[in-house]
Residue, then its C-alpha position, 0 to 999 in steps of 0.5 A: m461235907t460241903q457241897p462242891f462248887l461244880e458237879l457233873r452228875n451221870i453225864s452220857k453222850s452218844f454219837p453214831g456208833v460210839k458211846a462217848l460218855d457213859g454216866v460220868s460224874l465229876e466234882v470240883e471245889a472252889g479254889e481247886c485245880h482238878a486234873l482230868v487225864g485219860e487216853n485220847g478218846a477217853g471222853k475228856s474233851t466231850l465232857m468239857k464241851i458239854l460243860a462249855g455248852a458246845l455239846t448237849p448231853d443225852a442224859g445227866e445234870i450240871y450243878i454250879g454253886g448248888k443250882r441246877a445249870e441248864i447249859a445248851s449253848p456257849l452263851d448259857a455257859r458264859r452266863w453260868g461263869v464257865s469259860m474254856i481255853y482250848q488247845e488251839l487259841n481262839l483269838l482274832p490275830e488282826l484285832t488288838v488285845a483289848e478288842n479280843i478281850f471284849l469281843g462280842r460285848e464291846p462298851n459303847l458311847p451314845l449313838g453306838v460309838l465304840n468306847r475304845k478308851k474304856m475298853v483299853a482301860e478295863s483291859r489294862r486293869w485285868l492285865d495288871r491284876l494278873h501281873q501281865e505287862i501286855d499293852p492292850r493296844r497291841v495287835t494280837r498277832e504281834l504277841s508270843l504264843a505265851e502272851q496270847q495264852m495269857v490274853e485268853i485267860v484274861k478274856a475268860l476272867a473278864l467274863e467273870a468266869r467262876v469255872m475255867i477249863m484249860d485243855e492242854p495249855s502247856s503244849i505251846l509253852t516253853d519251861r519258863e512260860l509254863d512256870e509263869l502260867f502255873n504261878l498265875m494259876s496259883r493266884l487264881k486258886s487263891d481267888g476261889l476260881a474252880m479250875i479243870y486242867i487237862s494234860h497228857r504230861l503227868e509231871e504237870i499234873f503232879r505239879v499243879s493239881d489238887r485232885v485228879t480224875v482218870m477217864r477211860d472209854g467214856r467212864t470215870i475210873s477213879t478220883r483221888p488227891i494228887s498226894g495219894a497218886s503215883h505215875t504208875d497208878l495213873v498210867r495203869e488206870m488210863v490205859g487199862r494195862e501195865l506199860a512196863n517199858v514205853f520205849p521198845v528195844r532198838k536194833p543197830s543201824r547200818d553203815e550206809v549214810v542216807l542223808e548228809l548235810k555239809a555246812v547247810t545255812r539259811m539265815p538267821r535260823v540255820r547256821g552251818v549245820s553238818i550232820k549225817i544220818r544212816r540207814g536204819e538209824i533213829v537220830g534225835l534233834s534236841g534243843l530249846v524252842g527257837a533253836g532252829r530244829t523245825d527250820l532245819a527239817r523244812l530245809i531237808f524237806g525242801a519247804d525252804p531253800i538252802e542258801q549255802g552248803e550242800m545236801i546229799f541224799a542217797g549219794e545225790v547232791l540236791t540242788r533246787h530242792q523242793p517238796h515235790g522232789a523230796i516226796r519223789r525221792g522218798i522223804g516224808l515230813l510229819t509236821e509239828d502242828r498236824k492240824s494246821q500243817g499236816l491234815l485237811l481236817n474236813m477230808t476223809v481218812r482215805g483222802n488224807v492218806t492218799l493226798a501226797n501220791l495220787a499218781r499211784i492210784s490214778r490212770a489218765g488223771f482219774v483216781s481209782r477208788r477200788k485201787e485206793k481202798e486196796c492200797i490204804a486199807p492194809l496201812v490203816a489196819g497195820l497202823r491200828i488206826k481206830t476209825p469207823s471207816l475210811e470215809q470218816s472225817i479225819g478231824s473227828l479222830s483222836g490225836g494219836n490216830q490222826q498222827k498215825a494217819v499222817l504216818a500212813r500217808w508217808l508210808f503210802t508214798e513209800s518214803r525211806f527217810l522220815i522226819f517226825d517233828e514233835p511226834t507225840r505232842g498232845i498224845d496220851v501215854g498209850a498212843k505214845a507207846e504205839i508211836y514209839q513202836l512204829i518208829v522203831d519198827l520202821a528203822a528196823e525195816g531200814k528206813s532212816i528217822l529224824v526225831i525232833s522233840s522237846e521231851l528229853p526222855e523221849i529223845l533219850g529213850l528212842c534214839h541211836r544218836i542225838y544232835v543238839m541245836r542252839d541258835g541255829e547251830i549244832a551245839g553237841e552230838f551224843e552217841e547212844g548211852h553217852a547222854t543224859q537230860e542234864s548234858l542235853l539241856a546244858a548243850a542246848m543252853g550253852v553252859a557247862i555241867p558242874r562236876 
């Protein structure tokens, strides 16, 4: 057997009270895309941060190209040709594409003057090599998310990367953009690049990878060629148990209409939308990226004003609707991007949960810590939020536990209408099942739920009724049992299904 290009041998890492990695080994060949899968908290990110130099292992060895690699910092990782593309992009938006690609290693003319001409020319050469028609002189904030993702890859390759780690690269991309990314990855494999691909979307794993390694509880469970794996095998190994049906059984909704929108408009993203949501009902909102789904959620929550139309909540016509009024009436919004919009990552679990309703635990302007703990401890336990304590920084929790903490916040405010915008984005299959069960349980208690999701199986498996948006308008409405992935996609794209 030939020696693998990259070897991680018996890597271990502990944090206070937690054994994050316990003797993990991983091998990646040159020209291979090796998928790394597992539930949130399995140790994938910790292992990759060690390879990228962001963390130092307690034990274990790394070999690259047959040589022992001492990686104690990101600079060391760069010297060994290791680049990591994180789920949250790390570009500076006010700099140009070329300035981002050469950040920290800018070419200079004599007397230290920046050689912009060379920087632009070299950037264009790398972009052309990857078939990217992006002007290196453009300001990065003007690019689409997909274009920024490509710039991240170009930046990594310009550093002469020989090992590239991609952490959930698809979470911000449309299907067309994802096809472009996979085509690019195929070319990079042909050039001999060793790639590690992390994703919770198993269909991507089967499409793009050559081999797959499953991690659970800080250990390696299995490594096998993707051709010899099945969805069922991977899920069973990831969660350590069978998941017979990830979508729980729903109870029928009630007749009482809780929310009604009548020709609601906010140009250009929401155009004359009329919908109804009943008590105890889970309603799905489907559509392509940019269809106006999140914009509609913001109108319902009061984050943006309604220009025309009428919103009726619990029999009350809402005028001058704002978030503080929405919270007071019992409307909660779990945002699409929980890290930048839904959480204060440096605050504690306790602080994040109580943030939207401090009045409930305050007297004369002072927060009662005793009352605060009494109120939120049952929520944390009931939602099975895995945290060492209520004082733990919420940024250190897994994605699934962060999402449940956001839900705990709205339960703490006693919300009766909840909007879930992409509720399982970046969450593993086991945590997804828990989130689905929580949503169904909340509906059974009589709460009304609006679920916005780009995952069609999620919308179909979870919802009583589904609206499809296209170009800011309602393009279709489907009752339970009368929708398919094909019919939802056809409505979203404005095409007829061939019969």
